[in-house]
C-alpha positions as CSV (number, residue, x, y, z in Angstrom):
1,X,-13.9,6.2,-15.4
2,X,-12.0,3.0,-16.9
3,X,-9.9,1.4,-14.4
4,X,-6.7,-0.9,-14.4
5,X,-5.2,-2.6,-11.9
6,X,-1.4,-3.6,-12.1
7,X,-0.8,-5.8,-9.1
8,X,-4.1,-7.9,-8.5
9,X,-3.2,-9.1,-5.0
10,X,-5.3,-8.2,-2.1
11,X,-5.2,-4.2,-2.5
12,X,-5.7,-4.3,-5.9
13,X,-8.1,-7.0,-6.1
14,X,-10.2,-5.2,-3.6
15,X,-10.1,-1.9,-5.2
16,X,-10.6,-3.5,-8.6
17,X,-13.6,-5.4,-7.4
18,X,-15.4,-2.7,-5.6
19,X,-15.2,-0.8,-8.7
20,X,-16.3,-3.5,-10.8
21,X,-19.5,-4.0,-8.8
22,X,-20.2,-0.3,-8.9
23,X,-20.3,-0.7,-12.7
24,X,-16.7,0.8,-13.9
25,X,-14.9,-1.3,-16.5
26,X,-12.0,-2.7,-14.5
27,X,-8.9,-4.5,-16.3
28,X,-6.5,-6.4,-14.4
29,X,-3.0,-6.4,-15.8
30,X,-1.3,-9.7,-15.0
31,X,2.2,-11.1,-15.4
32,X,3.0,-12.7,-19.0
33,X,1.9,-16.3,-19.0
34,X,-0.6,-15.7,-16.1
35,X,-3.9,-14.4,-17.6
36,X,-5.2,-18.0,-18.1
37,X,-4.8,-18.3,-14.1
38,X,-7.3,-15.5,-13.6
39,X,-11.2,-16.0,-14.0
40,X,-13.0,-13.0,-15.7
41,X,-14.9,-12.3,-12.5
42,X,-13.2,-11.2,-9.0
43,X,-14.9,-12.8,-6.0
44,X,-14.4,-10.8,-2.9
45,X,-15.0,-12.2,0.8
46,X,-15.7,-9.2,2.9
47,X,-18.0,-8.5,6.0
48,X,-17.5,-5.0,5.5
49,X,-18.5,-4.4,2.1
50,X,-20.4,-8.0,1.8
51,X,-19.1,-10.9,-0.2
52,X,-19.6,-10.3,-4.0
53,X,-18.5,-11.3,-7.4
54,X,-17.9,-8.8,-10.3
55,X,-16.9,-8.9,-13.9
56,X,-13.2,-7.9,-15.2
57,X,-11.0,-8.1,-18.0
58,X,-8.0,-9.7,-17.6
59,X,-4.9,-9.1,-20.0
60,X,-1.1,-9.2,-20.0
61,X,-0.6,-5.9,-21.9
62,X,-2.7,-2.8,-21.8
63,X,-4.2,-2.1,-25.0
64,X,-6.7,0.2,-24.8
65,X,-5.7,3.0,-22.5
66,X,-7.4,3.3,-19.1
67,X,-8.2,6.7,-17.1
68,X,-6.7,5.4,-14.1
69,X,-3.8,2.8,-13.7
70,X,-3.9,1.5,-10.0
71,X,-0.2,0.3,-9.2
72,X,-0.5,-2.4,-6.2
73,X,2.4,-4.5,-6.6
74,X,4.6,-5.3,-3.7
75,X,7.6,-2.8,-3.7
76,X,9.9,-5.9,-4.1
77,X,8.3,-6.4,-7.5
78,X,7.8,-2.8,-8.6
79,X,10.4,-2.4,-11.4
80,X,9.5,-5.7,-13.0
81,X,6.1,-4.8,-13.2
82,X,6.7,-1.4,-14.9
83,X,8.0,-3.2,-17.7
84,X,4.4,-4.1,-18.2
85,X,3.0,-0.7,-18.6
86,X,5.0,1.5,-21.0
87,X,4.6,5.2,-21.1
88,X,2.9,5.1,-24.6
89,X,0.2,2.4,-23.0
90,X,-0.8,4.9,-20.1
91,X,-1.3,7.4,-22.7
92,X,-3.4,10.2,-21.2
93,X,-4.3,8.2,-18.0
94,X,-2.8,8.6,-14.5
95,X,-1.2,6.0,-12.3
96,X,-2.1,5.7,-8.7
97,X,0.5,3.9,-6.5
98,X,-0.7,2.3,-3.2
99,X,2.8,0.9,-2.4
100,X,4.3,0.8,1.2
101,X,7.0,3.4,1.7
102,X,7.8,6.7,0.2
103,X,10.4,6.2,-2.5
104,X,8.4,4.6,-5.3
105,X,6.7,7.9,-6.2
106,X,9.7,9.5,-7.5
107,X,10.5,6.3,-9.6
108,X,7.1,6.6,-11.1
109,X,7.6,10.1,-11.7
110,X,10.8,9.6,-13.6
111,X,9.3,6.9,-15.8
112,X,5.8,8.5,-16.6
113,X,6.0,12.3,-16.0
114,X,5.0,14.3,-13.0
115,X,1.8,15.1,-14.4
116,X,0.5,11.3,-14.9
117,X,1.5,10.4,-11.1
118,X,-1.2,10.8,-8.4
119,X,0.4,9.6,-5.2
120,X,-1.7,7.5,-3.1
121,X,-2.2,5.5,0.1
122,X,-4.5,2.9,1.6
123,X,-5.3,1.8,4.9
124,X,-6.8,-2.0,4.6
125,X,-6.1,-5.6,5.5
126,X,-6.7,-7.6,2.3
127,X,-5.0,-10.8,0.8
128,X,-5.5,-12.9,-2.0
129,X,-6.4,-16.5,-1.3
130,X,-5.9,-17.3,-5.0
131,X,-5.9,-15.5,-8.5
132,X,-9.4,-13.7,-8.8
133,X,-10.1,-14.5,-5.0
134,X,-9.8,-11.5,-2.5
135,X,-10.4,-11.7,1.4
136,X,-10.9,-8.3,2.8
137,X,-10.0,-8.8,6.6
138,X,-10.4,-5.2,8.2
139,X,-13.6,-3.3,8.8
140,X,-12.0,-0.4,6.8
141,X,-10.4,0.3,3.5
142,X,-9.4,3.9,3.1
143,X,-7.7,5.5,0.0
144,X,-5.9,8.9,0.6
145,X,-4.5,10.7,-2.4
146,X,-2.5,13.9,-2.5
147,X,-2.9,15.5,-6.1
148,X,-0.6,18.2,-7.7
149,X,-2.1,20.9,-10.1
150,X,-2.1,18.5,-13.2
151,X,-4.3,15.8,-11.4
152,X,-6.4,17.7,-9.0
153,X,-9.6,17.3,-11.0
154,X,-9.3,13.8,-11.5
155,X,-8.4,13.1,-7.7
156,X,-11.6,14.5,-6.7
157,X,-13.5,12.5,-9.5
158,X,-11.7,9.3,-8.5
159,X,-12.6,9.7,-4.8
160,X,-16.3,10.4,-5.7
161,X,-16.1,6.9,-7.4
162,X,-14.3,5.0,-4.8
163,X,-16.7,6.5,-2.1
164,X,-19.7,5.3,-4.6
165,X,-18.1,1.6,-4.8
166,X,-18.2,1.5,-0.7
167,X,-14.3,2.5,-0.1
168,X,-13.5,5.4,1.9
169,X,-11.5,8.3,0.0
170,X,-10.0,11.7,1.1
171,X,-7.9,14.2,-0.8
172,X,-4.9,15.5,1.0
173,X,-2.8,18.6,0.2
174,X,0.2,17.5,1.4
175,X,2.1,14.6,0.1
176,X,5.1,14.4,2.1
177,X,2.6,14.1,5.3
178,X,0.3,11.6,3.7
179,X,3.2,9.4,2.8
180,X,5.1,9.7,6.1
181,X,1.7,9.4,8.1
182,X,1.3,6.0,6.7
183,X,4.9,5.1,7.1
184,X,5.1,6.0,10.7
185,X,2.3,3.8,11.5
186,X,3.1,1.2,9.2
187,X,7.0,0.8,9.7
188,X,6.6,0.1,13.6
189,X,3.5,-2.4,13.0
190,X,5.2,-4.5,10.3
191,X,8.7,-4.4,11.7
192,X,7.5,-5.4,15.5
193,X,5.0,-8.1,14.5
194,X,7.5,-9.7,11.9
195,X,10.5,-9.6,14.4
196,X,8.7,-10.9,17.1
197,X,6.4,-13.3,15.0
198,X,3.2,-12.4,16.9
199,X,0.0,-10.3,16.1
200,X,-0.2,-7.0,17.5
201,X,-2.0,-8.2,20.8
202,X,1.2,-10.4,21.6
203,X,3.3,-7.2,21.0
204,X,1.1,-5.3,23.2
205,X,1.1,-7.6,25.8
206,X,5.1,-8.0,25.9
207,X,6.7,-5.1,27.7
208,X,9.8,-5.8,25.8
209,X,8.3,-5.7,22.3
210,X,5.9,-3.1,23.2
211,X,8.6,-0.6,24.2
212,X,10.7,-1.3,20.9
213,X,7.4,-0.6,18.9
214,X,7.1,2.8,20.7
215,X,10.6,3.5,20.3
216,X,10.4,2.8,16.5
217,X,7.2,5.0,16.5
218,X,9.2,7.8,17.9
219,X,12.1,7.1,15.4
220,X,9.8,7.1,12.2
221,X,8.2,10.4,13.3
222,X,11.4,12.1,14.2
223,X,12.8,11.1,10.6
224,X,9.4,12.1,9.2
225,X,9.6,15.5,10.5
226,X,13.0,16.1,9.5
227,X,11.6,15.3,5.9
228,X,9.0,17.7,6.2
229,X,6.0,15.9,7.3
230,X,3.4,17.0,10.1
231,X,3.5,13.8,12.1
232,X,3.7,12.7,15.9
233,X,3.8,9.8,17.9
234,X,1.3,10.0,20.4
235,X,-2.0,9.4,17.7
236,X,-0.1,6.7,16.1
237,X,0.2,4.9,19.5
238,X,-3.3,5.7,20.3
239,X,-4.3,3.7,17.2
240,X,-1.9,0.7,17.9
241,X,-3.8,0.6,21.7
242,X,-7.2,0.4,20.0
243,X,-6.7,-2.1,17.1
244,X,-7.9,-5.7,17.4
245,X,-5.3,-8.2,19.0
246,X,-5.2,-10.4,15.8
247,X,-4.1,-7.7,13.7
248,X,-1.1,-9.0,11.4
249,X,0.9,-7.1,8.9
250,X,1.6,-8.0,5.4
251,X,5.2,-8.2,6.0
252,X,4.8,-10.8,8.8
253,X,2.6,-13.0,6.3
254,X,5.4,-12.7,3.5
255,X,7.9,-14.0,5.8
256,X,5.9,-16.6,7.2
257,X,5.1,-17.6,3.8
258,X,8.6,-17.4,2.6
259,X,8.2,-14.5,0.5
260,X,11.0,-11.6,0.3
261,X,9.7,-8.9,2.9
262,X,9.5,-5.1,1.8
263,X,12.0,-4.5,4.2
264,X,14.2,-1.8,2.2
265,X,10.6,0.1,1.2
266,X,9.6,-0.1,4.7
267,X,12.5,0.4,7.0
268,X,14.6,1.8,4.3
269,X,13.4,5.4,4.2
270,X,13.8,5.8,8.0
271,X,17.1,4.2,8.1
272,X,18.3,6.2,5.4
273,X,16.8,9.6,6.6
274,X,18.1,8.8,10.1
275,X,21.7,8.9,8.5
276,X,21.1,12.1,6.6
277,X,19.6,14.2,9.4
278,X,21.8,12.9,12.3
279,X,18.9,11.0,13.9
280,X,19.7,7.6,15.7
281,X,17.1,4.9,15.0
282,X,18.4,1.9,17.2
283,X,14.9,0.4,17.4
284,X,14.1,0.3,13.7
285,X,18.0,-1.2,13.0
286,X,17.1,-4.0,15.9
287,X,13.9,-4.9,14.0
288,X,15.6,-4.8,10.5
289,X,18.6,-7.0,11.9
290,X,16.3,-9.6,13.6
291,X,14.1,-9.9,10.3
292,X,17.1,-10.0,7.9
293,X,20.5,-10.7,9.7
294,X,23.7,-9.5,8.0
295,X,25.3,-12.0,5.7
């Protein structure tokens, strides 16, 4: 299949680079005026996949339609990024979002049509060192997709291509559970590390922060259950106990670099869902207020 990447940062660059190395045509769609900053070869530094270079095309508008457009921008930049990809330019292709949060899926369906959206998630730690240079920091890079009837065949074909490129991929039957399973892990992790200013090991070793993280996991899962997801705190807390001490969240890195954090995308569904379902979420509110104090 032909792949296009909207958002060639750490996640998009890694996925695009792996697919390009496997021989699939890959196009990077970059913001207007940025194309000259990107080389036509992606360089990926990765211990899990081995470091490599792969050829890509760099454009500011998608001329020839792609079979798959991966949307891997930050949630804070989503609406502006979608101006770059019109429904007409998408054509018969599908979009696969790898954004944090849950609310973006409906936004994409409204813009492109439900039959053109294949919801996805990714579990990875990757970052862009500079345009065209990607650092893959985790020992894993696992994609999940939850197709509807219109995208099921392409979902299976897509997973085969990702596995052939060295990435993990799984087709899930339950979209709500897929999205909330990631959020119930990501939100406590991102909020706790960002609010505390420490990596996961520092949070684990401080009883105050660890207790708050545990409470945030329980709150996220309670809201997720009310939203119809099959989630539970125990497996998530077991994962936190097993992850490396130096594990850091992208939100923490954004704040440290002076970039706007994805607070609404990551914490917003828990806060709004808690209010809607009558579930108190004080740990989540504590983290949000510490990261972005009220004006």
